[in-house]
Residue, then its C-alpha position, 0 to 999 in steps of 0.5 A: m656733862e658725863k663722859r661715856s664710852g659708846a657701849t653705855v651711850v647707846p642704852a641711855i639713848l634707847a632708854a630715853v625713847a623707850g616709852t614713845g618708841y616701842a613700849s606698846g606696840r601701837e607705835l609700830v602700827l602707826f608708823f610701820a604696820q599700817t603700811g603693810r609690807t613696805g613697813w619693813i623699808g620704813i623700819c630700816l629707814a627710820s633706824v638709819v635716820f635715827g642713828l644719823l641724827v644721834s651721830l650728828l648731835c654727838r658730833c656737833g654738841g661739842s663743837a657748839g659748846a652746848t650743854d642742853f638742846a636749847r643752847f644748841c639750837q641757839r648755836m646752830m640757828g641764831k638766838r631768836a630762832g634757836t629760843v623758839a626752837g628750844w621752847l618747841h623742844a621743851l613742849l615736846l619733853a613736857l608732853t612727854a612727861v605727861v604722857m608717860l605719867c598717864g601711862a604709868g597711872e593706868l598701869g597702876a590702876l590695872t595692876l595694884p589691888v589698892r584704892f587710887g591705883w592710878l595715883w600710886g602708879a603715876g606718883s611712884a613713876l614720878l618719884i623714881a624719875l626724880v630720884l634718877n635726876v637727883a642722881q644726874l641720870r647716871p643710872l640711865p645706861g644701866l637701866g637702858f641695858i635692862v630696857l634693851a635686853a627685856g625688849a629684845a626678849f619680850y618682842g622676840a618671844l612674841a614674834l617666835d610664838p606660833r599659836p594663834v592671836r585670839m581677838w576679843l574685838e572683831g572688825a575689819v581694819q582698812l589700811a589706806l596706806e598699805d603698801s605705799w612707799p612714799a608714806s613709809v618713807l615719810l613716816a620713817l623720817a618722822y619716827g626717827a627725827m621725833n625720837a632723836a629730838l626726844a633723846a637730844n639732851v641725853v645724847l648731849r649729856f652722855g655723848t661727850g667723849a664717845k665716838p659719834w660714828r659708834v654711837g650712831l651705829g649702835c642706836a640704829l642697829s639696836l633700834g632696828v632689832l627692836l623694831s624688827a622683832a616688835n614688827r614681826a610680832v604684830e604681823r602675827g595678829g594679823r590685820q584685825l589686831l592693827g585696830h587694838a589700842m594696845p597690840t602687845v597686850v593682845l599678843a601676850a595673852r596667849w601667855g596667860l597671867f605671865g603675859f599680863w604682868a610681862c606687858a605691865g612690867f615692861g611698859y612701866l619700865c619704859a615709861v619710868t626711863t622716858l619720864a626720867a630723860a624728859l624731866g632731865g631735859l627740862i632741868d637741863a634747859m633751866r639750868g642752861g639759861g632757857s627762858k623761864g617764861m617759855l619753860l613754864t608755858a610749856l609745862a602749863m600747856a602740857s599739864l592742860a593737855g594731860l587734863l584732857g586725858l591720855r587718849r586726847a593728849v596723845g591723839v591731838s597734842y602730841p602728834v602735832v608738837g612731835w611732827l614740828c620737832a621732827a622737822l626741827m631736827l631735820s632742818l638742824a641737820c641741814r645746818a650742821d655742815t656750817l657749824l662743822f666747817r667753822s670749827g675745822k671739822g668738816 
């Protein structure tokens, strides 16, 4: 495992969740914007939950002597339950990799003036992710700095742009969860825990030697700033924007051609970093002695979900596994005190 300072661990962690956490704006709608004003409560809570879980992983990883999340789960939950939890986490990583490949492929089809643009987009993203893993993800913190700077600039500029947002698809959007603080709390817990699970291997890889509270605080503040800027940008579009699959594309249309390329570039960068982290987590599980059969099953199930297409993979398979992994992370947090007490750190 790499030993890093908190200043480099935080960007690596945020890069690992960029593709699923804040790349398209759709995540903001699903977890925060659809609850209206109480979505701001959710953003604060989600950032805190994410920071606390990351800090907990960083602190307990050394005590558990785990180099990967599958082994970490076994040390925390016992071999049998930990093996099942490790398989579930591998399935989340495999599905994430498929979703990021599909997303990069869609961007390639939209932007590249060549035949088979989808394959070029997905293939180039996969190649870059594999190269990053050959380098043992050492460039990930540097890419994370770029992702954080680009995300803050992109969403900050969208939030500050006072011009009206033009809609090509008109229609009323009913917000069944509007101003529902229980829904905001539940969605925030799911968002924070799900993204912490996705970044778990990056935390265990880079978090050794860093102070857990600094890593957790840095992750909470950074994510909170990004989500706040993105949510304010989404609010610019009003209720009708919430029905669009890619809200940021509609928002950036005010910038013309530059807005199109800004969306595409930022989305591709986020897809590549998250794809690299997901593949790195699967590789860590294999090296850590994880069950090869379970890992191959996870990859096969993820590939099958990918064959169903991006919309179905995201709309059906991904949320179910994501919610289960969120519950897993919260249950691990409840057991962390036992491990810390045994190690003399409690």
